[in-house]
C-alpha positions as CSV (number, residue, x, y, z in Angstrom):
1,H,59.7,-41.1,37.6
2,A,60.6,-39.3,34.6
3,R,59.8,-35.6,34.2
4,P,57.1,-34.8,31.6
5,K,58.5,-33.7,28.0
6,T,58.3,-29.8,27.3
7,L,56.7,-28.7,24.1
8,A,60.1,-28.0,22.9
9,Q,61.0,-31.6,23.7
10,S,58.1,-33.6,22.5
11,Q,58.4,-31.9,18.9
12,P,60.9,-32.5,16.3
13,K,63.8,-30.0,16.3
14,Q,62.7,-26.9,14.7
15,G,63.7,-23.3,14.4
16,A,62.7,-20.7,17.1
17,G,60.4,-18.9,14.7
18,A,58.3,-22.1,14.3
19,L,58.1,-22.8,18.0
20,V,56.7,-19.4,18.6
21,G,54.3,-19.7,15.7
22,M,52.9,-22.8,16.8
23,A,52.7,-21.6,20.5
24,C,50.7,-18.5,19.3
25,A,48.3,-20.6,17.1
26,R,47.4,-22.7,20.3
27,L,46.8,-19.6,22.4
28,A,45.1,-17.8,19.7
29,P,41.5,-17.7,21.1
30,Q,42.8,-16.7,24.6
31,L,44.8,-13.9,23.0
32,R,42.5,-12.5,20.8
33,P,40.6,-10.2,23.0
34,C,43.9,-9.0,24.1
35,L,45.1,-8.5,20.8
36,L,42.1,-6.4,19.8
37,S,42.4,-4.3,22.9
38,S,46.1,-3.6,22.0
39,G,45.0,-2.9,18.4
40,R,42.7,-0.4,19.6
41,R,45.4,1.3,21.7
42,L,47.8,1.2,19.0
43,A,45.3,2.7,16.5
44,S,44.5,5.3,19.4
45,L,48.1,5.9,19.7
46,R,48.8,6.6,15.9
47,C,45.7,8.7,15.9
48,S,47.1,10.7,18.9
49,Q,50.6,11.0,17.1
50,H,48.6,13.3,14.3
51,R,46.7,15.0,17.1
52,D,49.7,17.7,17.5
53,Y,47.7,20.9,17.0
54,H,49.2,23.6,15.1
55,V,47.9,27.1,15.6
56,A,49.0,30.5,13.8
57,I,48.5,33.8,15.3
58,V,49.0,37.2,13.3
59,G,50.0,39.8,15.9
60,S,52.2,39.9,18.7
61,G,50.6,42.3,21.1
62,P,48.6,41.5,24.4
63,A,45.8,40.0,22.9
64,A,48.0,37.6,20.8
65,F,50.2,36.4,23.6
66,Y,47.3,36.1,26.0
67,T,45.8,33.8,23.3
68,A,48.8,31.8,22.7
69,K,49.3,31.4,26.8
70,Y,45.4,30.2,27.2
71,L,45.7,27.7,24.3
72,F,49.1,26.1,25.8
73,K,47.0,26.0,29.3
74,N,43.9,24.4,27.5
75,A,46.1,21.8,26.0
76,G,48.1,21.0,29.2
77,A,44.8,20.6,31.4
78,E,43.7,17.7,29.3
79,A,44.0,14.4,31.1
80,K,46.2,13.1,28.0
81,Q,48.2,16.3,27.4
82,V,47.9,17.4,23.6
83,P,51.0,18.9,22.0
84,M,50.1,22.5,21.2
85,H,52.3,24.3,18.6
86,V,52.1,27.9,18.2
87,D,53.6,30.0,15.6
88,M,53.3,34.0,16.2
89,F,53.6,36.2,13.2
90,E,54.5,39.7,13.4
91,R,55.4,42.5,10.9
92,L,58.0,44.0,12.6
93,P,61.2,42.5,13.9
94,V,60.2,43.2,17.6
95,P,57.1,41.8,19.5
96,F,54.8,43.2,21.9
97,G,52.4,45.8,19.6
98,L,51.0,48.7,21.7
99,V,52.7,47.6,24.8
100,R,56.3,48.7,23.3
101,F,54.6,51.3,20.9
102,G,51.4,52.7,22.5
103,V,52.0,52.8,26.3
104,A,53.5,56.2,27.4
105,P,57.3,56.0,28.0
106,D,56.8,57.5,31.9
107,H,54.5,54.4,32.6
108,P,56.9,51.6,32.8
109,E,55.0,49.7,35.3
110,V,52.4,49.4,32.8
111,K,55.1,47.5,30.4
112,N,55.9,44.8,33.1
113,V,53.3,42.4,31.3
114,I,56.1,42.0,28.9
115,N,57.5,39.5,31.5
116,D,54.5,37.5,31.3
117,F,54.6,37.4,27.8
118,G,58.4,36.1,27.8
119,D,57.4,33.2,29.8
120,V,54.8,32.1,27.1
121,A,57.5,32.7,24.4
122,R,59.6,30.2,26.5
123,T,56.9,27.5,26.4
124,P,58.0,24.3,24.5
125,G,56.1,24.5,20.8
126,F,55.9,28.3,20.9
127,R,58.0,30.0,17.9
128,F,58.2,33.9,16.9
129,F,58.3,34.8,13.3
130,G,59.4,38.6,13.2
131,N,59.5,40.8,10.1
132,V,57.0,38.8,8.6
133,E,53.8,40.5,7.3
134,I,50.8,38.4,6.7
135,G,49.0,39.9,3.7
136,A,52.3,41.0,2.2
137,S,55.1,38.3,3.0
138,V,52.4,35.6,2.7
139,P,48.9,35.6,2.3
140,L,46.3,34.7,5.2
141,S,44.8,32.1,3.0
142,L,48.3,30.1,2.9
143,L,48.1,29.9,6.9
144,R,44.6,28.7,6.6
145,K,45.8,25.6,4.4
146,Q,48.9,24.8,6.6
147,Y,47.7,25.4,9.8
148,D,44.9,23.8,12.1
149,A,43.6,27.3,13.2
150,V,44.3,31.0,12.7
151,V,43.9,33.7,15.2
152,V,44.1,37.4,13.9
153,A,45.0,39.7,16.5
154,I,46.4,42.7,14.8
155,G,44.8,45.2,16.8
156,A,43.1,48.5,15.1
157,Q,45.7,50.0,12.8
158,G,43.7,53.0,11.6
159,E,41.9,56.0,13.3
160,R,38.7,57.9,13.3
161,T,38.9,61.5,12.1
162,L,37.1,64.5,13.0
163,G,35.5,65.1,10.0
164,V,35.8,69.2,10.1
165,P,37.2,71.7,7.6
166,G,40.8,72.3,7.8
167,E,41.6,68.9,9.2
168,E,44.1,68.7,6.2
169,L,46.3,71.5,7.2
170,A,49.9,71.0,8.3
171,G,50.1,70.7,12.0
172,V,47.2,68.2,12.5
173,Y,48.4,64.6,13.4
174,G,46.6,61.4,14.6
175,A,47.3,60.3,17.8
176,P,48.4,56.9,16.6
177,E,51.0,58.3,14.6
178,F,52.0,61.0,17.0
179,V,52.4,58.5,20.2
180,K,54.4,56.2,17.9
181,W,56.4,59.0,17.2
182,Y,57.8,59.6,20.6
183,N,57.5,55.8,21.3
184,S,60.3,55.2,18.5
185,H,58.1,53.2,16.1
186,P,60.1,52.5,12.9
187,D,57.2,53.6,10.8
188,H,57.0,57.1,12.5
189,A,60.4,57.8,13.5
190,A,61.1,60.3,10.8
191,L,58.2,62.4,11.5
192,E,59.0,66.0,12.0
193,P,55.8,67.6,13.8
194,R,55.3,71.1,13.1
195,G,56.1,73.5,16.3
196,P,52.9,74.3,18.4
197,G,53.7,78.0,19.1
198,E,52.2,79.2,22.5
199,A,49.7,76.4,22.5
200,A,48.6,72.8,21.2
201,A,45.4,71.2,21.3
202,V,44.5,67.5,21.9
203,I,40.9,66.6,20.9
204,G,39.7,63.6,22.9
205,Q,38.7,62.8,26.5
206,G,40.5,59.2,26.9
207,N,43.7,58.0,28.6
208,V,45.7,58.7,25.3
209,A,44.6,62.2,24.9
210,L,45.9,62.6,28.8
211,D,49.3,60.7,27.9
212,I,49.6,63.1,24.9
213,A,48.7,66.1,26.8
214,R,51.3,65.0,29.8
215,I,54.2,64.3,27.4
216,L,54.0,67.8,26.1
217,A,53.9,69.4,29.5
218,R,56.7,67.6,31.1
219,S,60.0,68.4,31.7
220,P,62.4,66.9,29.4
221,K,64.9,66.3,32.2
222,E,62.1,64.0,34.4
223,L,61.5,62.1,30.9
224,H,65.2,61.6,29.9
225,G,65.6,58.4,32.0
226,T,62.8,56.7,30.2
227,D,62.8,54.9,26.9
228,I,61.2,57.8,25.2
229,C,62.5,58.4,21.5
230,P,65.5,60.7,22.1
231,R,64.7,62.9,18.8
232,A,61.1,63.5,20.0
233,L,62.2,64.4,23.6
234,A,64.7,66.9,22.2
235,R,62.1,68.3,19.8
236,I,59.3,68.6,22.7
237,G,62.2,70.6,24.6
238,E,62.5,72.9,21.9
239,W,58.8,73.7,21.9
240,Q,59.0,74.4,25.6
241,Q,62.2,76.5,25.5
242,Q,60.6,78.6,22.6
243,C,57.1,79.5,24.0
244,L,54.7,76.2,24.4
245,R,52.8,77.3,27.4
246,T,49.2,75.6,27.2
247,I,48.1,72.4,26.1
248,H,44.2,72.2,25.6
249,V,42.5,68.8,26.2
250,V,39.1,69.3,24.3
251,G,36.1,67.0,24.7
252,R,32.4,67.2,23.7
253,R,31.1,65.3,26.7
254,G,31.2,66.1,30.4
255,F,33.6,64.6,32.7
256,V,31.0,62.1,34.0
257,Q,30.9,60.5,30.4
258,A,34.4,60.8,29.8
259,A,36.9,57.7,29.3
260,F,40.0,58.9,31.0
261,T,40.8,56.8,34.3
262,N,41.2,58.8,37.9
263,K,44.8,57.7,37.7
264,E,45.4,59.5,34.6
265,L,43.7,62.2,35.7
266,R,45.3,62.8,39.2
267,E,48.7,62.3,37.8
268,L,48.5,65.4,35.8
269,D,48.0,67.3,39.2
270,T,51.4,66.1,40.8
271,Y,53.9,67.9,38.7
272,D,55.7,71.2,40.2
273,D,56.1,72.8,36.5
274,V,52.6,72.0,35.5
275,L,49.4,73.4,36.2
276,T,46.3,71.5,35.3
277,I,43.0,73.8,35.2
278,V,39.5,73.3,34.5
279,D,36.8,76.2,34.4
280,P,34.5,76.0,37.5
281,K,31.5,77.2,35.2
282,E,32.0,74.3,32.7
283,L,32.5,71.8,35.5
284,A,29.0,73.0,36.8
285,L,27.5,72.5,33.4
286,C,28.7,68.8,33.5
287,R,26.3,68.0,36.2
288,N,22.8,68.1,34.6
289,P,20.0,66.0,36.3
290,A,20.8,63.0,34.0
291,S,24.7,63.3,34.6
292,E,23.9,63.3,38.3
293,A,21.9,59.9,38.0
294,E,25.1,58.6,36.1
295,L,27.4,59.9,38.9
296,E,25.4,58.4,41.5
297,K,26.0,54.8,40.2
298,S,29.7,55.2,39.4
299,R,32.3,55.0,42.5
300,M,35.2,56.0,40.4
301,K,33.5,59.0,38.9
302,K,32.5,60.1,42.4
303,R,36.2,59.9,43.1
304,S,37.1,62.0,40.3
305,V,35.0,64.9,41.6
306,D,37.5,65.8,44.1
307,I,40.4,65.8,41.7
308,L,38.6,68.1,39.3
309,E,37.6,70.4,42.0
310,R,41.2,71.3,42.8
311,M,41.9,71.9,39.1
312,A,38.9,73.9,39.2
313,A,40.6,76.1,42.2
314,N,43.6,76.6,40.1
315,F,41.6,78.4,37.2
316,A,42.0,81.8,38.4
317,Q,46.0,81.1,38.3
318,R,45.8,80.8,34.6
319,E,46.8,84.4,33.6
320,T,49.8,84.6,36.4
321,T,51.5,81.4,36.6
322,S,54.9,80.6,35.0
323,K,54.0,76.9,35.0
324,R,53.1,75.2,31.7
325,I,49.0,74.7,31.6
326,V,47.2,71.9,31.0
327,W,43.8,72.9,30.4
328,L,40.9,70.2,30.5
329,R,37.8,71.8,28.5
330,F,34.5,69.9,28.5
331,L,31.4,70.4,26.5
332,S,33.5,71.5,23.6
333,S,33.6,70.1,20.1
334,P,35.8,71.3,17.3
335,S,33.8,72.7,14.5
336,A,36.9,74.0,12.4
337,I,40.6,74.2,11.9
338,L,41.5,77.6,10.9
339,P,44.7,78.2,9.0
340,D,47.5,80.4,9.9
341,S,48.3,83.6,8.2
342,Q,50.3,81.8,5.2
343,G,47.2,79.7,4.8
344,T,49.2,76.2,4.8
345,G,49.4,75.4,8.6
346,V,47.2,75.4,11.8
347,G,46.6,78.8,13.3
348,A,43.6,77.8,15.6
349,V,40.8,75.6,16.3
350,R,37.0,76.7,16.6
351,I,35.2,74.9,19.3
352,E,31.3,75.2,20.0
353,R,29.5,74.7,22.9
354,T,27.5,71.4,23.4
355,E,25.0,70.2,25.9
356,L,24.0,66.6,27.0
357,R,20.6,65.2,26.0
358,G,18.9,62.0,26.8
359,E,18.4,59.6,29.5
360,P,21.0,58.5,32.1
361,G,23.4,56.4,30.5
362,R,22.5,57.3,26.8
363,Q,22.9,61.0,26.6
364,T,24.7,62.3,23.5
365,A,26.4,65.7,23.0
366,A,24.7,68.1,20.8
367,K,25.3,71.6,19.6
368,A,24.1,73.9,22.7
369,S,20.9,76.0,21.9
370,S,23.4,79.0,23.3
371,G,25.4,79.0,20.0
372,E,28.5,79.9,22.2
373,S,31.8,79.1,20.4
374,E,35.4,80.2,20.8
375,E,38.6,80.2,18.8
376,I,41.7,78.6,20.4
377,P,44.9,79.7,18.7
378,C,47.1,76.9,18.5
379,G,49.8,75.6,16.0
380,L,49.8,72.0,16.7
381,I,46.6,69.7,17.1
382,V,46.4,65.9,17.8
383,R,43.2,64.0,17.3
384,S,42.5,61.4,19.8
385,V,39.2,60.3,19.1
386,G,39.4,56.6,18.5
387,F,41.1,53.9,16.4
388,D,39.7,52.1,13.7
389,L,40.2,48.7,12.1
390,T,42.0,48.4,8.8
391,P,41.0,45.6,6.1
392,L,43.1,42.4,6.0
393,E,42.6,40.3,2.8
394,G,40.9,37.2,3.9
395,L,39.4,38.7,7.0
396,P,35.6,39.7,6.7
397,L,35.0,43.0,8.1
398,D,31.4,45.0,8.2
399,P,31.8,48.2,6.2
400,K,29.2,49.8,8.3
401,S,29.8,48.5,12.0
402,R,33.7,48.5,11.3
403,R,33.5,45.0,13.0
404,V,34.6,41.7,12.2
405,P,31.5,39.1,12.7
406,H,32.3,36.5,15.2
407,V,30.7,34.2,17.7
408,N,32.8,33.9,20.8
409,G,35.8,34.7,18.8
410,R,35.4,32.3,15.8
411,V,35.0,34.2,12.7
412,S,31.4,34.0,11.0
413,E,31.9,33.4,7.4
414,A,29.7,32.6,4.5
415,E,28.6,29.2,3.8
416,G,30.4,27.3,1.1
417,E,33.5,29.2,1.3
418,D,36.7,26.9,0.7
419,Q,37.8,26.6,4.6
420,H,40.8,25.1,5.1
421,S,40.9,25.9,8.9
422,S,38.8,28.0,11.1
423,L,39.6,31.8,11.5
424,Y,39.4,33.4,14.7
425,V,40.0,36.8,16.3
426,A,41.3,38.4,19.4
427,G,41.8,41.9,20.9
428,W,40.6,45.2,19.4
429,V,39.9,43.3,16.0
430,K,37.4,41.1,17.9
431,R,35.8,43.6,20.2
432,G,36.7,47.0,18.7
433,P,39.3,49.4,20.1
434,T,38.4,49.6,23.5
435,G,39.6,48.7,26.9
436,I,42.9,48.6,28.6
437,I,45.7,45.8,28.4
438,A,44.2,43.6,31.0
439,T,40.8,43.6,29.1
440,N,42.7,41.4,26.7
441,L,42.7,38.5,29.5
442,A,38.8,37.5,29.3
443,D,38.9,38.2,25.5
444,A,41.8,35.8,24.9
445,Q,40.4,33.5,27.3
446,E,37.2,33.1,25.2
447,T,39.0,33.0,22.0
448,A,41.5,30.2,23.0
449,A,38.4,28.1,24.5
450,R,36.5,28.3,21.5
451,A,39.5,27.1,19.0
452,F,40.6,24.4,21.5
453,V,36.9,23.0,21.4
454,D,36.9,23.3,17.9
455,L,40.4,21.7,17.3
456,K,39.7,18.6,19.5
457,Q,36.3,18.0,17.2
458,K,38.7,17.7,14.3
459,E,38.1,14.0,13.5
460,S,40.7,13.6,10.5
461,G,43.5,15.1,13.2
462,S,45.7,17.6,11.9
463,H,47.1,18.0,8.7
464,A,49.0,21.0,9.3
465,D,52.3,21.6,7.5
466,P,54.0,24.8,8.6
467,A,57.1,24.0,6.8
468,V,55.3,25.2,3.8
469,V,54.7,28.5,5.2
470,E,58.5,28.7,5.9
471,A,59.5,27.7,2.7
472,A,57.2,30.4,1.0
473,L,58.9,33.1,3.2
474,A,62.3,32.0,2.1
475,S,61.4,32.0,-1.5
476,A,60.3,35.6,-1.2
477,G,63.5,36.5,0.5
478,V,61.8,37.2,3.7
479,R,64.4,36.9,7.0
480,P,62.1,36.0,9.8
481,V,63.4,37.1,13.4
482,S,63.1,34.2,16.1
483,F,62.6,35.2,19.6
484,E,66.1,34.6,20.4
485,G,67.0,37.2,17.7
486,W,64.4,39.7,19.3
487,R,66.4,39.0,22.5
488,K,69.4,40.5,20.8
489,I,67.9,43.5,19.9
490,E,66.5,44.3,23.4
491,A,70.0,43.4,24.6
492,E,71.4,46.2,22.4
493,E,68.4,48.7,23.4
494,L,69.2,48.0,26.7
495,R,73.0,48.5,26.7
496,R,72.6,51.7,24.6
497,G,70.1,52.8,27.2
498,A,72.5,52.5,30.1
499,A,75.1,54.3,28.4
500,Q,72.7,57.2,28.5
501,G,71.5,56.8,31.9
502,K,68.1,55.5,30.5
503,A,65.8,52.7,30.9
504,A,66.4,51.6,26.9
505,E,67.1,53.4,23.8
506,K,64.8,51.9,21.2
507,L,65.9,51.1,17.8
508,T,64.2,52.5,14.7
509,D,65.8,51.2,11.9
510,V,64.7,47.8,10.7
511,A,67.7,47.0,8.8
512,E,69.9,47.6,12.0
513,M,67.4,45.3,13.7
514,L,68.0,42.5,11.2
515,R,71.6,42.8,11.4
516,I,71.7,42.6,15.3
517,A,69.2,39.6,15.3
518,A,71.3,37.6,13.1
519,S,74.5,38.2,14.8
């Protein structure tokens, strides 16, 4: 029997294209659902190709890196992993913000968090743009036009002042500039602080105040191996050799309300050449009934009592010891800074006794009814009473509260504004200048989560074009430093430090940083 003819054999000879067309025509009804399904999948694929998210982060401190970390983590956790691109912009050629310039040089373990930040920087899709100042190199509005979302994490660059007469005298410095001076910040490396004479005063009751007091009191030999600025260390050493003997740490509230941690407090009592003291009478005044109620609810503060009582036991040695003294003063508020005999520099600070008033947890320090006051001779005063936010064009800032209005990290903006992309905040610029490095973790998680939810809800996909920003930087003559360029700077700092028997020797010249990064 003859075999049945195939489709090709039963038709006149035709080209292959015609045969395929005829077969598709016959099968069209059966294929139509599959074709429609494939079309939908193709459309979805095309859409997803435009769903790459491009986020700009302004700032490179802990809040910035943690936000980037959780943006990548959220994108990777999706059932269909979403490509995430994060461009981080930093004013200086070097990253890490207050971890580099705020953490005390004798606390290197706190800086280990930089290793985590390095892992973030190695994530595919991350780019670092150092030496780019948003607001000067390019405006914030340009980022909002060319990115799907913009996160501002610039910290708090300003500071609060005492608001007392004489604060303008030579020898009065803010904690931000003083700390950045001995931490080799390029903006403050040329600072020449006035010598304190026999005594210096640090105004404040937080960890920063204790850091400053400790750096002023510790032996330069003990600090040599750290990454402290060599010029600053030499200067402090000169002060100690001349006659610096006492560092007063002055706070208007009691020890129960003070912001410093037990770790920082305990550390002051561990050096052979430093004697930390507290007036026993002052310590007793701190324990009014309301403070006792607060103390009862705080395990940490309870533990501080033993430390402070040891310091109070040292008080009797203040006139006979040969050690440098750190004197913790509570319930004392500066009312005036007095000039020296020339009338241009600091000669003393007048402090007035305060007393706590109010319910437990809501006490405030007010001038004591006794009217007691004292003048402390000193030639150097460092105020450490808090940081403050500074305006950034395009970022709303409430002039009264000094806070950026936001909901879960998304900035609240007036209706009708031309909003090309959503604006977010993280870190100090979000919650105010409070907390430690680890506080930024939950803060950044919240902002990253809110930003990612908003990104997924964008119906039109991404229309970001970061190349426009790069072109604007090039047109402005800005030379961005990549993370690889920063690694070159870091390697040189480590090399110079090793040659001097130090952990590192930080560079302070921006031009030199740029040359090394480009090498």
